LODO-911284 format. One record per atom (N, C-alpha, C, O): residue in three letters; x, y, z. Coordinates in steps of 0.1 Angstrom, whole numbers, plus 5000, padded with zeros to 4 digits. Example, Ala and Ser with C-alpha at 12.3 -4.5 7.8 and 13.67 -1.06 7.14 Angstrom:
% LODO-911284
ALA513249435078
ALA512349555078
ALA513249675078
ALA514249675085
SER512849785071
SER513749895071
SER512950005079
SER513450115080
This chain:
% LODO-911284
MET126116356493
MET125716506485
MET124316556491
MET123216516490
LEU124916656497
LEU123416706500
LEU122616766493
LEU123216836484
ILE121216766493
ILE120316856484
ILE119916976491
ILE119516956502
ASP119817136485
ASP119417206489
ASP118117236484
ASP117917296473
MET116817176495
MET115517196489
MET114917336486
MET114017346478
ASN115517436491
ASN115117566484
ASN115717606470
ASN115117686463
LYS116717566466
LYS117117556452
LYS116417476441
LYS116017506430
LEU116317326451
LEU115717206439
LEU114717286429
LEU115217326418
PRO113317306430
PRO112617396422
PRO112917456413
PRO112217456403
PHE114117526414
PHE114417616401
PHE115417536395
PHE115917586385
GLU116017406399
GLU116917376394
GLU116317266385
GLU116617226373
ASN115017206394
ASN114217136381
ASN113617196373
ASN113517116363
LEU113117306370
LEU112817396362
LEU113717416348
LEU113217396337
LYS115317456352
LYS116317476344
LYS116517326337
LYS116717306325
ARG116417176349
ARG116617076338
ARG115716996331
ARG115816876329
LYS114317116327
LYS113117076317
LYS113117166309
LYS111917176306
PRO113617236303
PRO113217356295
PRO112317366285
PRO111717466281
LEU112317226280
LEU111217236271
LEU109817226279
LEU109017306274
ARG109417166287
ARG108417146299
ARG107717316303
ARG106617356300
THR109017376313
THR108817476315
THR108917576305
THR108617676312
THR109117626294
THR108717696280
THR107417656275
THR106917736266
ALA106617526279
ALA105217536274
ALA104517596286
ALA103617676283
LEU104817576300
LEU104217616308
LEU104317776312
LEU103417836319
LEU105617826307
LEU105417966307
LEU104418056298
LEU103618146300
ALA104817976283
ALA103818026272
ALA102618026280
ALA102218116288
VAL102017916278
VAL100517936282
VAL100018036294
VAL098818066294
VAL101118086308
VAL100718146318
VAL100818266312
VAL099918336316
VAL101718316304
VAL102018416295
VAL100718496288
VAL100318616290
VAL100218396277
VAL098918436270
VAL098018456277
VAL097218536272
LEU097618396291
LEU096218366294
LEU097118526305
LEU096218606303
SER097918576311
SER098118706319
SER097718816307
SER096818896307
LEU098918776296
LEU098518906293
LEU096918926288
LEU096319026292
ALA096218806280
ALA095018826276
ALA093818906287
ALA092918986285
LEU094218846299
LEU093318866315
LEU093619066316
LEU092719146316
PHE095119106317
PHE095719236317
PHE094919286306
PHE093819346308
GLY095419256294
GLY095319346280
GLY093819376277
GLY093419466271
GLY093019276284
GLY091619266283
GLY090619326292
GLY089419336290
SER091419356304
SER091319446317
SER091019596313
SER090019666314
ILE092919636306
ILE092919736303
ILE091919806300
ILE091319896306
LEU092019696283
LEU091019776276
LEU089619826280
LEU089119936281
ALA089119706281
ALA087719746291
ALA087419876301
ALA086419936300
THR088119886307
THR088219996321
THR088520116310
THR087820216311
ASN089420126300
ASN089920226293
ASN088420316285
ASN088020426285
LEU087920196278
LEU086720206276
LEU085320246280
LEU084520316274
ASN085220186294
ASN084020246301
ASN084820396306
ASN083920486307
THR085920436308
THR086320536314
THR085920676302
THR085420786303
GLY086620606290
GLY086420746277
GLY084820736279
GLY084120836282
MET084120616279
MET082720676278
MET082320766289
MET081820886287
ALA082320716302
ALA081920816311
ALA082520936307
ALA081921046306
SER083820916303
SER084021126304
SER083321126289
SER083721236284
MET082521076280
MET081921146265
MET080621176271
MET079921246264
GLU080121126283
GLU078821146287
GLU078721236295
GLU077621276300
ARG080121286299
ARG080021436306
ARG080321546306
ARG080121646313
ARG081221516287
ARG081121626276
ARG080121686269
ARG079921806267
LEU079621566264
LEU078121616257
LEU076821616266
LEU075721556266
GLY077621726273
GLY076621736288
GLY074821836282
GLY074221896291
ALA074521826271
ALA073421856270
ALA072321786260
ALA072821696253
ASP071121806259
ASP069821746259
ASP069221766245
ASP068221706240
LEU070121876237
LEU069421896228
LEU070821996215
LEU071722076218
MET070621966204
MET072022006199
MET071222036185
MET070721956177
VAL071222176183
VAL070022256172
VAL071022266159
VAL071922336163
VAL071222236151
VAL072222256136
VAL071522266125
VAL070422196123
PRO072322386112
PRO071522396101
PRO070822296098
PRO070422206105
GLN070522326084
GLN069622216077
GLN070722086070
GLN071922116066
ASN070221996069
ASN071321906067
ASN072821876071
ASN073821836065
THR072321916085
THR074121876087
THR074221796101
THR075221766108
ALA072321736103
ALA073321646116
ALA073821556114
ALA074921546118
GLN073621486109
GLN075121426101
GLN076421426107
GLN077021356116
LYS076721546100
LYS077721606104
LYS078321636122
LYS079421606127
ALA077521686125
ALA077421746138
ALA077021586145
ALA076321626154
GLU076921486146
GLU076921366147
GLU078421316151
GLU079021316162
ALA078921286137
ALA080321316136
ALA081321376149
ALA081921336159
LEU081021486142
LEU081621566151
LEU081821486163
LEU082921446165
LEU080721466173
LEU080621456183
LEU081121306184
LEU081921286192
THR080621206176
THR081521086176
THR082921036175
THR083620986184
ASP083221046159
ASP084421036157
ASP085621126150
ASP086621116142
GLY084921246158
GLY085821416160
GLY086221486144
GLY086821586141
SER085421386134
SER086121466118
SER085821546119
SER084621566121
PRO086821656120
PRO086721826113
PRO085721856106
PRO085521796095
THR084621966109
THR083722026094
THR083722176100
THR084222206111
THR083022226094
THR082622356093
THR081122396086
THR081022376074
PHE080122466093
PHE078722466090
PHE078022576103
PHE078222576115
TYR077322636096
TYR076622736104
TYR075222796097
TYR075022806085
LEU074722826106
LEU073522966104
LEU073823056105
LEU075023096102
THR072823136111
THR073223266121
THR072623316134
THR071623296139
LYS073723396137
LYS073023446154
LYS072123486152
LYS071423396156
ASP071223576149
ASP070023586149
ASP068723436148
ASP067523446152
VAL069023356143
VAL068523256140
VAL068723206156
VAL067723196163
ALA070123176162
ALA070523076168
ALA069823176182
ALA069523096191
ASP069523316184
ASP069023376193
ASP067623286196
ASP067323196205
GLN066823346186
GLN065623276181
GLN065323166190
GLN064523176200
ILE066223056186
ILE066222936189
ILE066522886209
ILE066222786216
SER067322996211
SER067422986227
SER066023056231
SER066123066244
GLN065023096227
GLN063723166233
GLN062823046233
GLN062023026242
ALA063322966220
ALA061622846223
ALA061522786240
ALA062222786250
ASP060122736237
ASP059522726254
ASP060122586256
ASP060322496248
GLY060322586270
GLY061322446273
GLY062622486274
GLY063322396279
VAL063122566271
VAL064722576269
VAL064922666286
VAL064622776289
ALA065522566291
ALA066322616303
ALA068122676304
ALA068722756312
GLN068522596291
GLN069722696293
GLN070222666277
GLN070022556271
ALA070822756272
ALA071422766256
ALA072722816256
ALA073022916262
THR073522756250
THR074722826246
THR074922766230
THR074422656226
GLN076122886221
GLN076122856212
GLN077422836210
GLN078222906217
GLN078022726198
GLN079322706195
GLN079022726177
GLN077922736171
THR080522736172
THR081222736157
THR082222666157
THR083022656167
TYR082122586145
TYR083022506140
TYR083622506131
TYR082922476121
ILE084922546127
ILE085622556114
ILE086722436117
ILE087222406128
SER086822376102
SER087522276101
SER089022346098
SER089022406087
SER090422356105
SER091622446100
SER091522346090
SER090722266087
LEU092822376083
LEU093522336071
LEU095222226080
LEU095722296089
ALA095722076075
ALA096222036083
ALA097622116089
ALA098522146081
ALA097422156104
ALA098122216110
ALA099822226116
ALA100122136122
ALA100422296115
ALA101922216120
ALA102522156129
ALA103622096130
CYS101222166138
CYS101122126155
CYS100821976152
CYS101221896161
CYS100121926140
CYS099321786140
CYS099521696128
CYS099421756117
ASP099721586127
ASP099721506116
ASP098021516111
ASP097821406104
GLU097221566111
GLU095821536108
GLU095221716109
GLU095921806113
LYS094121736105
LYS093421866110
LYS092821936119
LYS092921866129
LEU092222046123
LEU092122006139
LEU091022076135
LEU090922156126
GLN089922036146
GLN088622116147
GLN088822256155
GLN089322246166
ILE088522336151
ILE088522456163
ILE087022476162
ILE086322456153
ILE086722536179
ILE085622566183
ILE085822666189
ILE086822696196
GLY084222786185
GLY084122876191
GLY082922876201
GLY081822836199
TYR083622936212
TYR082522856222
TYR082423006233
TYR083423076236
ASP081323026238
ASP080723116247
ASP080723116261
ASP079823086269
PRO082423146264
PRO082423116281
PRO081423206289
PRO081123136299
ALA081023286290
ALA079923316301
ALA078423266299
ALA077623296308
THR077923166285
THR077123116286
THR077222936288
THR076422856292
ASP078522946283
ASP078822766281
ASP078222686289
ASP077922736300
PHE077822576288
PHE077622416301
PHE077922306299
PHE077722196304
VAL078622346286
VAL079322176285
VAL081022186285
VAL081722106290
ILE081322286278
ILE083122316275
ILE083422306292
ILE083822226301
GLU082822436292
GLU083822566304
GLU083922436314
GLU085022386313
PRO083022346326
PRO082922296331
PRO084722196335
PRO085622176344
TRP084322166323
TRP086122086319
TRP087522186318
TRP088622166322
VAL086622316309
VAL088222396308
VAL088222476327
VAL089222516333
ALA087622476329
ALA087922536343
ALA088822446354
ALA089422496363
GLU088822296352
GLU089922196354
GLU091222256358
GLU091722256369
GLN091522306346
GLN092822316339
GLN093322496341
GLN094422526346
PHE092222596337
PHE092222676333
PHE091222786345
PHE090122766349
ASP091922886349
ASP090722956360
ASP090523106355
ASP089823186361
GLY091423126341
GLY091223296338
GLY090123306329
GLY089123246330
THR090523406321
THR089723466313
THR090523436298
THR091623466295
LEU089523356289
LEU090023376276
LEU089723486264
LEU088823516256
GLU090923536268
GLU091323656256
GLU091123656245
GLU091423546241
ASP090723736236
ASP090623756221
ASP091923696216
ASP093023716221
GLY091623636208
GLY092923546202
GLY094123466203
GLY095223436197
GLN093323426219
GLN094323356228
GLN093223176225
GLN092023186223
MET094023026227
MET093422926220
MET093222846237
MET093922896246
LEU092422746239
LEU092522646249
LEU092922536237
LEU092322546226
ALA094122416239
ALA093922306230
ALA093822176242
ALA093922186254
GLY093522056234
GLY092922006237
GLY094421846243
GLY095621816239
ALA094121826245
ALA095221736250
ALA095821606240
ALA096621516243
ASN095321626229
ASN096121546219
ASN097121626208
ASN097721586198
VAL097221786214
VAL097521906204
VAL098421896209
VAL098521866221
ASN099921926195
ASN100821976202
ASN101122116203
ASN101222196193
VAL101322136215
VAL101522296216
VAL103322326214
VAL104322296221
SER103322416200
SER105422436208
SER105722506216
SER105222596224
ALA107022436213
ALA108022536227
ALA107922666235
ALA108122706247
ASP107522726224
ASP106922906231
ASP105322916231
ASP104823026229
GLY104722816234
GLY103522826237
GLY102722846225
GLY102422966227
THR102322826218
THR102122876203
THR101622786195
THR102522706194
ILE100322746186
ILE099522676180
ILE099822796161
ILE099422906156
GLU100622686158
GLU100622736140
GLU099322746133
GLU099122636127
LEU098222856129
LEU097122786120
LEU097122896110
LEU097323016114
TYR096822846097
TYR096422936087
TYR097823096086
TYR097723216082
GLY098923016091
GLY100423126087
GLY100523166099
GLY101623216101
ARG099623176109
ARG099923286121
ARG099423166137
ARG098623086141
ASP100723276141
ASP100923166158
ASP099823236161
ASP099623356157
TRP098923156169
TRP098123186180
TRP098523146193
TRP099023036193
PRO098523206207
PRO098823196223
PRO098023086227
PRO096823086228
VAL098622996229
VAL097922896243
VAL097822916256
VAL098622896265
VAL096822966257
VAL096822956279
VAL097122816284
VAL098122786290
ALA096322766281
ALA096122586286
ALA095922476280
ALA094922466274
GLN096522386280
GLN096222256278
GLN095122186284
GLN095022196297
LEU094322116277
LEU093422046287
LEU093421896295
LEU094421836300
ALA092421846294
ALA092921726304
ALA092721666293
ALA092321736284
SER093021516291
SER092021426283
SER090721416284
SER090221426295
THR090021386273
THR088921346279
THR088821186272
THR088521106281
GLY088921116261
GLY088721036254
GLY088021066239
GLY087620976231
THR087921166239
THR087221186228
THR087921276219
THR089121306219
ASN087021316211
ASN087521416198
ASN087821536205
ASN088821606201
LEU087221576213
LEU088021696219
LEU089321676219
LEU090121766214
ASP089721606222
ASP091221606225
ASP091721646212
ASP092821696213
ASN091321656202
ASN091721666193
ASN091621846187
ASN091921906176
SER091121876195
SER090122096192
SER091222146201
SER092022126210
VAL090822216193
VAL091322376201
VAL090122456203
VAL089122416198
PHE090122566211
PHE088922646218
PHE089322786219
PHE090222846225
ILE088322846211
ILE088723006208
ILE087123096210
ILE086123056204
ASN087023206220
ASN086023206222
ASN085423316206
ASN085923376196
GLN084223296212
GLN083223386199
GLN083923466190
GLN084023456177
THR084423586201
THR085023696191
THR086023706180
THR086223786170
THR086823546187
THR088723566179
THR087823436165
THR088523356159
VAL086523436164
VAL086023406154
VAL086823466141
VAL087823416137
PRO086023606136
PRO086023646127
PRO087923656122
PRO088323636110
ALA088623686137
ALA090023706131
ALA090623566125
ALA091523576117
MET090123476129
MET090223326122
MET089623316108
MET090523266101
VAL088723346101
VAL088123376091
VAL088823486084
VAL088623486072
GLU089523556087
GLU090323656081
GLU091323586079
GLU091323556068
ALA092523516086
ALA093723416085
ALA093523336075
ALA094423326066
SER092323256075
SER092223176063
SER092123226053
SER092723166044
ALA091523336050
ALA091423416037
ALA093223386033
ALA093723306025
LYS093723436040
LYS095323496033
LYS095823386029
LYS096423396018
VAL095723256036
VAL096323146031
VAL095923036021
VAL096622966013
ALA094523026022
ALA093822896016
ALA092622996011
ALA092723116009
THR091522896009
THR090222946004
THR089522986017
THR089322896025
GLN088923116022
GLN088723156030
GLN087023026035
GLN085923006029
VAL087422976047
VAL086322896057
VAL085322976053
VAL084722906044
MET084723076055
MET083023096052
MET083223256049
MET084223326051
PRO081623306043
PRO082023446036
PRO082323496046
PRO082123456057
GLU082923656039
GLU083623736054
GLU082523806062
GLU082623846074
GLU081023836053
GLU079923866058
GLU079323796070
GLU078523846078
TYR079923686071
TYR079123606080
TYR080423566094
TYR079823506103
ALA081423576095
ALA082223576102
ALA082223626113
ALA083123596120
GLY081123726118
GLY081123746130
GLY079623726137
GLY079323786148
LYS078623646130
LYS077123626131
LYS077123476129
LYS076023426130
ALA078323376126
ALA077923276122
ALA078223146131
ALA079223106136
VAL076923076132
VAL076822946147
VAL076622856140
VAL076122856129
SER077122776146
SER077122596138
SER075822536149
SER074822476145
SER075922556163
SER074922486165
SER074522546181
SER075422576190
VAL073322556181
VAL072622566197
VAL072522466203
VAL071822376200
LEU073622476222
LEU073022366225
LEU072422406239
LEU072622506246
ILE071422286240
ILE070322336248
ILE070122206259
ILE070122086256
ASN069922256275
ASN069122156285
ASN067622216287
ASN067422336287
VAL066922136287
VAL065722166287
VAL065122146295
VAL065322036299
ALA064222226302
ALA063622296314
ALA063022156319
ALA062822056313
GLU062822186334
GLU061922036334
GLU060722006336
GLU060022086344
GLY060221906331
GLY058921936326
GLY059021866312
GLY058321766309
TYR059821926305
TYR060521896292
TYR061221786287
TYR062121726292
THR060521736271
THR061521646262
THR062521726257
THR062721846256
ALA063421586251
ALA064021736241
ALA063621696230
ALA064121726219
GLU062521606230
GLU061521626213
GLU061221686219
GLU062021776219
THR060221716226
THR058821826227
THR059921976226
THR059322076222
VAL060921996228
VAL062022126228
VAL062022136213
VAL061722236206
ALA062622016210
ALA062322076193
ALA061222076183
ALA061422116171
THR060022016188
THR059022066176
THR058622236182
THR058222316172
ASN058622296193
ASN058622416201
ASN059422486189
ASN058722536181
ILE060622486186
ILE061322536181
ILE061322526161
ILE061922586152
GLN060922476160
GLN060222416146
GLN059022546145
GLN059022626136
ASN058122516157
ASN057022616154
ASN057322746159
ASN056322806163
LEU058322806159
LEU058522926160
LEU058623026147
LEU058323146146
ASP059022956139
ASP059222996124
ASP058722866109
ASP058622746109
ALA058722926103
ALA058322836093
ALA059522786084
ALA059422696076
SER060322846086
SER061622806079
SER062622716087
SER063622656082
PHE062222706102
PHE062922646110
PHE062222496106
PHE062722386110
LYS061622496102
LYS061222326101
LYS062022206092
LYS061722096088
ASP063322306089
ASP064222206083
ASP065822206086
ASP066922176081
LEU065322286104
LEU066822276112
LEU066922126118
LEU065922076124
GLY067922076118
GLY068521956124
GLY068721936135
GLY069022036141
PHE068721826142
PHE068221846154
PHE069221716157
PHE069121606151
VAL070121746167
VAL070721586173
VAL070821536187
VAL071421626194
TYR070521436193
TYR070221416208
TYR071221366217
TYR071121266224
PRO072221466218
PRO073421366226
PRO073221246236
PRO074021146238
GLY072121266243
GLY071821136252
GLY071621016242
GLY071820896246
GLY071221036226
GLY070820896220
GLY072020866211
GLY071920776203
ILE073120966214
ILE074420936206
ILE074920866221
ILE075220746220
THR075020896230
THR075720806238
THR075220716245
THR075820656254
ALA073520686241
ALA073120536246
ALA073820496238
ALA074920446242
THR073420496220
THR073820406213
THR075520356213
THR075920236211
THR076120466216
THR077320456222
THR078220336233
THR079320276233
ARG077120346241
ARG077620256251
ARG077020126250
ARG077620026255
THR075620116244
THR075720016235
THR076719906230
THR077019786234
SER076919976224
SER078119926216
SER079119886221
SER079619776219
LEU080020016231
LEU080819946238
LEU080419806249
LEU081219706250
ASN079119816255
ASN078719706261
ASN079119576255
ASN079619476261
THR078819576244
THR078519436231
THR080319396231
THR080719286233
LEU081219496229
LEU082119516226
LEU082819406237
LEU083519306235
VAL082519466248
VAL083719416266
VAL082519296269
VAL082819206276
ALA081519306264
ALA080819136267
ALA081819046259
ALA082718966265
TYR081719076243
TYR081918926235
TYR084118956243
TYR084718846245
LEU084919066245
LEU085919056249
LEU086318986264
LEU087318936267
THR084919016274
THR084618896290
THR084918746283
THR085618666289
LEU084318706274
LEU083618586269
LEU084818546267
LEU085318446273
PHE085818636254
PHE086718536250
PHE087818496263
PHE088418396264
ILE087918596272
ILE088818566278
ILE088618476292
ILE089418426299
ALA087318466294
ALA086618336302
ALA087418236297
ALA088418186303
VAL086918206282
VAL086718056269
VAL088618046272
VAL089117936276
LEU089418166271
LEU090918166272
LEU091418096286
LEU092318016288
TRP090518146296
TRP091118086311
TRP091017916313
TRP091817846318
VAL089817886308
VAL089417746306
VAL090117706299
VAL090417606306
MET090917696285
MET091417606282
MET092717596289
MET093317506293
GLY093017726288
GLY094517736298
GLY094217686309
GLY095317676315
ALA093517646315
ALA093617576330
ALA093617426324
ALA094617356328
ILE092817366316
ILE092917256311
ILE094017206306
ILE094417096307
VAL094917306298
VAL096017226292
VAL097117256302
VAL098017186298
LEU097717336316
LEU098317366325
LEU098517226329
LEU099517156328
ILE096917196339
ILE096717076348
ILE096916926339
ILE097316816344
ALA096516976323
ALA097216816317
ALA099116826315
ALA099716726315
VAL099616926315
VAL101016966314
VAL101416916328
VAL102316836328
PHE100916956341
PHE101516936354
PHE101316736358
PHE102116656364
SER099616696351
SER099716546354
SER100116456343
SER099816336343
THR100816526330
THR101716456317
THR103116436334
THR103516326338
SER103416546339
SER104616546343
SER105416466355
SER106516436358
ALA103716456362
ALA104016356378
ALA104016236371
ALA104816186378
ASN103816166362
ASN103916056356
ASN105716026351
ASN106315926351
GLU106116126349
GLU107616116343
GLU108716136355
GLU109916116355
ARG107916176364
ARG108516276378
ARG108816186387
ARG109716216396
LYS107816016387
LYS107715966396
LYS109215866403
LYS109415846415
ARG110115846394
ARG111315796399
ARG112115896409
ARG112815866419
GLU111816016404
GLU112616136413
GLU112016156429
GLU112616166440
PHE110416146424
PHE110416206438
PHE110316046448
PHE110716026459
ALA109815956440
ALA110415846447
ALA111815836453
ALA111915786464
SER112815876448
SER114115896452
SER114415996466
SER115115976475
LEU113516116463
LEU113516216477
LEU112916136486
LEU113316136498
ARG111916066483
ARG111216036501
ARG112115946502
ARG112515976513
ILE113015816498
ILE113915736505
ILE115415766511
ILE116215706518
MET115115916504
MET116616006509
MET115916066527
MET116516106537
GLY114616066525
GLY113916136539
GLY112916286535
GLY112616366543
ALA112716276526
ALA111916416520
ALA110116346527
ALA109516246524
THR109916446534
THR108616366538
THR107216446524
THR107416516514
ARG106416416528
ARG105316436520
ARG105616566518
ARG106116596507
GLY105316656526
GLY105316786526
GLY106316876517
GLY106016976510
MET107316826517
MET108516846511
MET108516846501
MET108916956496
LEU108016736492
LEU107316766479
LEU106116796474
LEU105916786462
ASN105516846479
ASN103916926479
ASN105117066479
ASN105017126468
THR105917116486
THR106317276486
THR107517286475
THR108017386472
ILE107917116468
ILE108817146455
ILE107617166447
ILE107517276443
ILE106617086443
ILE105717106434
ILE104917286434
ILE104717356425
LEU104717306449
LEU104217456447
LEU105217536441
LEU105217616431
LYS106317506452
LYS107117646445
LYS107917666428
LYS108217766421
GLU107917526425
GLU107617516412
GLU106717636402
GLU107217726395
SER105217596407
SER104317606398
SER104317756402
SER104117836393
ALA104417806415
ALA104417976416
ALA105618026407
ALA105618126400
VAL106517956408
VAL107918046397
VAL107318086384
VAL107418196378
ILE106417956382
ILE106018006367
ILE104918086369
ILE105218206366
GLY103918086374
GLY102918156374
GLY103318356374
GLY102918456367
LEU104418326387
LEU104718456387
LEU106018506377
LEU106118626375
THR106718416371
THR107318476362
THR106218516348
THR106018626343
GLY105518366344
GLY104718396331
GLY103518526334
GLY103018576324
GLY103018566347
GLY102418646347
GLY103218796346
GLY102418886342
VAL104418826348
VAL104918936350
VAL105218966332
VAL104819066326
LEU105918876325
LEU105918846312
LEU104518886305
LEU104618966296
GLY103318846309
GLY102718876300
GLY102119026303
GLY101919086293
VAL101919066312
VAL101619196320
VAL103019326308
VAL102819436304
ALA104019256308
ALA104719356304
ALA104519376289
ALA104819476283
VAL103919236283
VAL104119206269
VAL102719286263
VAL102619356253
ALA101619266273
ALA100319336270
ALA101019476268
ALA101419516257
SER101319546284
SER102119686282
SER102419756272
SER101819866269
LEU103419686266
LEU104519726257
LEU103019736244
LEU103219846239
VAL102319706240
VAL101719676230
VAL100419806234
VAL099919876226
ILE099919806247
ILE098919876247
ILE099020056254
ILE098120146252
PHE099820066259
PHE100320166264
PHE100820286253
PHE100420406252
PRO101820206245
PRO102820356236
PRO101620366227
PRO101620486223
PHE100320266220
PHE099920256210
PHE098120346216
PHE097120336210
SER098420406227
SER097120376232
SER095920436223
SER094820396222
SER096520586214
SER095120706209
SER095420596196
SER094420536192
LEU096520546189
LEU096020426179
LEU094920346178
LEU094320326168
ILE094720296188
ILE093720196199
ILE092620236194
ILE091920186185
GLY092520366204
GLY091020436201
GLY090720496190
GLY089620526190
ARG091220516182
ARG091020576164
ARG090620416160
ARG089520416157
GLN091120306160
GLN091020196152
GLN089620126161
GLN089220026156
LEU088720166175
LEU087720116180
LEU086820216178
LEU085720186182
GLN086920316174
GLN086220396173
GLN085020476182
GLN084020546179
LEU085420436192
LEU084720466203
LEU085720566214
LEU086920606212
PRO084520596227
PRO085120676234
PRO086720606243
PRO086520516251
TYR087820646241
TYR089120576249
TYR090420666257
TYR091420726252
LEU090120636267
LEU090520786281
LEU091420646291
LEU090920536295
GLN092920686292
GLN093720606297
GLN093320576314
GLN093320676320
ALA093120496319
ALA092720446330
ALA093620526342
ALA094320596336
GLY093720526352
GLY094620636361
GLY095820486370
GLY095420376372
PRO096820526372
PRO098220446376
PRO097620376387
PRO097920256388
LEU096620466399
LEU096320316405
LEU095720206408
LEU095920106414
LEU094620286397
LEU093920136387
LEU094620026381
LEU094419906384
ILE095620066372
ILE096320026367
ILE097119916374
ILE097019796372
CYS098019986385
CYS098919926397
CYS097719786398
CYS098219686395
GLY096419766401
GLY095919706407
GLY095519646396
GLY096219546398
MET095119626387
MET095419556374
MET096619416372
MET096719296371
ILE097219516374
ILE099019406373
ILE098619366386
ILE097419366384
VAL098719326398
VAL098519306408
VAL097919176407
VAL098319066410
LEU096419236401
LEU095119126400
LEU096019016390
LEU096118896392
ALA096419066381
ALA096718976371
ALA097718826370
ALA097718706367
VAL099018956377
VAL100418856382
VAL099618746390
VAL099818626386
ALA098718766402
ALA098118726414
ALA097218556407
ALA097218446412
SER096618616394
SER095518506390
SER096618436386
SER096718326393
ALA097818456375
ALA098518336368
ALA099318266382
ALA099718156383
VAL099318346389
VAL100518256402
VAL098918136406
VAL099118016407
VAL097818186409
VAL097118086413
VAL096518016405
VAL095817926409
LEU096518046394
LEU095817936380
LEU097417826383
LEU097317706385
SER098217886383
SER099417786385
SER099317666393
SER099217546388
VAL099317686405
VAL099617676419
VAL098117546417
VAL098417436421
VAL097017546414
VAL095817506412
VAL096017386400
VAL095517276401
GLY096717436390
GLY097117336382
GLY098017186385
GLY097917076380
SER098917256394
SER099717166400
SER098917086412
SER099416976414
LEU098117096418
LEU097517036428
LEU097316886425
LEU097716796432
LEU096616866415
LEU096416726408
LEU097116606411
LEU096916496415
THR098516726407
THR100316666407
THR100116646422
THR100016536426
MET100116726429
MET100616676446
MET099516546450
MET099816456458
TRP098116556444
TRP097516496448
TRP098016326443
TRP098416236452
ARG098016306432
ARG098916176426
ARG099716126430
ARG099616006433
LEU100916216433
LEU102216146440
LEU102216126456
LEU103016056462
GLY100916206463
GLY101116166475
GLY100516046478
GLY100815986488
ARG099415986467
ARG098815886476
ARG099915736478
ARG099915646488
PRO100615746467
PRO101415586468
PRO102815606477
PRO103615696477
GLU102815446488
GLU104015476494
GLU105515516484
GLU105215546472
ALA106615516487
ALA108115576484
ALA108315476474
ALA108415506462
TYR108515336482
TYR109215226471
TYR107915186462
TYR108315146450
LEU106815176463
LEU105715136454
LEU105915236439
LEU106015196427
THR106115396445
THR106115496431
THR107515426425
THR107715376414
LEU108315426434
LEU109815396429
LEU110015266422
LEU111115226419
ARG108715196419
ARG109215036414
ARG107815066396
ARG107915026384
GLU106515156403
GLU105915176389
GLU107015316379
GLU106615366368
GLY108115326386
GLY108815406377
GLY109715316372
GLY110315376362
GLU110115216373
GLU111315116369
GLU111015046354
GLU111714956349
């Protein structure tokens, strides 16, 4: 009876289903952890980089007792409404040390037909904006007209290109690229549309702000400081403009991103440590299983030697078996991790309460190759001890040991 050496590794794996399943289970868990952990860490870092770009202001000036609301708006995306008046905002913009200033108005909507949760409506001035406009320009190069909207990536726009808010359909001229931040759950209008939004709110619910403030409400003044000034110095200069400015709130986006970066780095460090420990334990288990199987298979390999198989052929059989286990387990692990991570990307971002932005397809493909290749390499390394032990004695001595 002729033995097909190419098919023998597969037959051996099928003949020992329990051993094969145990090895596969270990490799699946390891590749799942490596790929899933790598994707999570990469998405978090991508989201953090996006957040740092989108919060591109040195200082944010807000009304009294609203600094915490403003911070929440920047980090966890809690919709909110607060405001001061435009004349105050104009004075703030003239303070010593202000290089650039732009004004934004925030309105928290009712639960919209387009979404499961409330939307954050952001009124901004495209002519002076230096935070949102660079991002908007990537998707929309036109002029945002009165009554029109720009929608964040997570906002569901209806088939006719509108969003229903306060009982009115608002035309959407562009949907912006994902940022991994709360901006993805926001819609953007120009400042002159704010009064129309306030008027619409009064028709279906409690008016979001008094009508007399609709045309002059400003929620925040975003500032880039001039060279030679710090954000703290400019904040002091603003407070010195008027006695009533002492109680203004000051938010430092750089501090928020620094704190978020620290939290992210801590999470990634723990994740990396967990994966490293898991892989060390997995390697030990694989070596132990392969080593145990070496004792069980002495008669099998001795018989093959007697039938004319060289040590090289035996090593090839072992390598093929371990490579098949590594490849199959690696592919299964990546598949399971993908089924968990990709469909629930938005949920993961919300639960982590950190910026979370899906990595690009090329990077993901690279991680898939790395995870599968690592699983194959680890499986092959785990089988090397078996190859070494089986290669030492002569065929007849090995056969005698197995009797």
